[in-house]
C-alpha positions in Angstrom: -26.5 21.8 -2.4 -24.2 18.8 -2.2 -22.5 18.3 0.9 -18.6 18.2 -0.2 -16.4 15.1 0.6 -13.2 15.7 2.1 -10.1 15.2 0.1 -7.7 14.9 3.1 -5.1 11.8 3.0 -6.4 10.5 6.0 -9.7 10.6 5.4 -9.6 8.7 2.1 -6.2 6.8 2.7 -7.7 4.6 5.9 -11.3 4.1 5.0 -13.0 2.0 2.7 -11.2 -1.0 3.2 -7.8 0.2 2.2 -5.6 -0.5 4.9 -6.8 -4.4 4.5 -6.1 -4.1 1.1 -2.8 -2.7 1.1 -2.4 -5.2 3.9 -2.8 -8.2 1.9 -1.6 -7.0 -1.4 2.1 -6.2 1.1 1.7 -10.0 2.0 1.6 -11.1 -1.3 4.0 -8.7 -3.3 6.5 -8.2 0.5 6.9 -12.1 0.0 7.5 -12.2 -3.9 10.2 -9.3 -3.6 11.4 -10.8 -0.5 12.2 -14.3 -2.0 13.8 -12.5 -4.9 15.6 -10.3 -3.2 16.9 -12.3 -0.4 16.4 -16.2 -1.6 20.4 -16.7 -1.8 20.7 -15.7 1.7 17.4 -17.8 2.6 18.4 -20.6 0.9 22.1 -20.6 2.7 20.5 -20.9 6.2 21.2 -17.7 6.9 18.8 -14.8 7.8 18.8 -11.5 5.7 19.0 -7.8 7.5 15.8 -7.8 9.1 15.1 -3.6 8.0 15.5 -5.0 4.8 12.8 -7.4 4.7 10.5 -4.8 6.6 10.9 -2.2 4.1 10.4 -5.0 1.2 6.5 -5.4 3.0 6.7 -1.6 3.0 6.9 -0.5 0.1 4.1 -2.3 -1.3 1.6 -1.2 1.5 2.9 2.5 1.3 2.1 2.0 -2.8 -1.1 0.3 -2.7 -2.6 2.8 -0.2 -1.0 5.9 -2.2 -3.2 4.7 -5.2 -6.0 3.8 -3.3 -5.4 7.8 -1.9 -5.3 8.9 -5.5 -7.9 7.1 -7.0 -10.5 8.1 -4.2 -9.5 11.9 -4.7 -9.4 12.1 -8.4 -12.9 10.2 -7.9 -14.4 13.2 -5.8 -13.2 15.8 -7.8 -14.6 14.2 -11.2 -18.5 14.4 -8.8 -18.0 18.0 -7.9 -16.7 19.3 -10.7 -19.7 17.9 -12.9 
């Protein structure tokens, strides 16, 4: 009988390089979004609110992590059902 894999969030979201992928995605997407959302403030020589900038980077990190989790979970469930 095959061993069943865990589908817990913590087990899947922080394995197989997911945090690293999410980090680099957040760097790219977060930078683009920061420039779109706060470019005018930056060009005027001012600093945008730091909390807003941090959240701008946090969102793509969370979305990438969540998407990876759902994909891994679906794959495990499909393998268990076949």
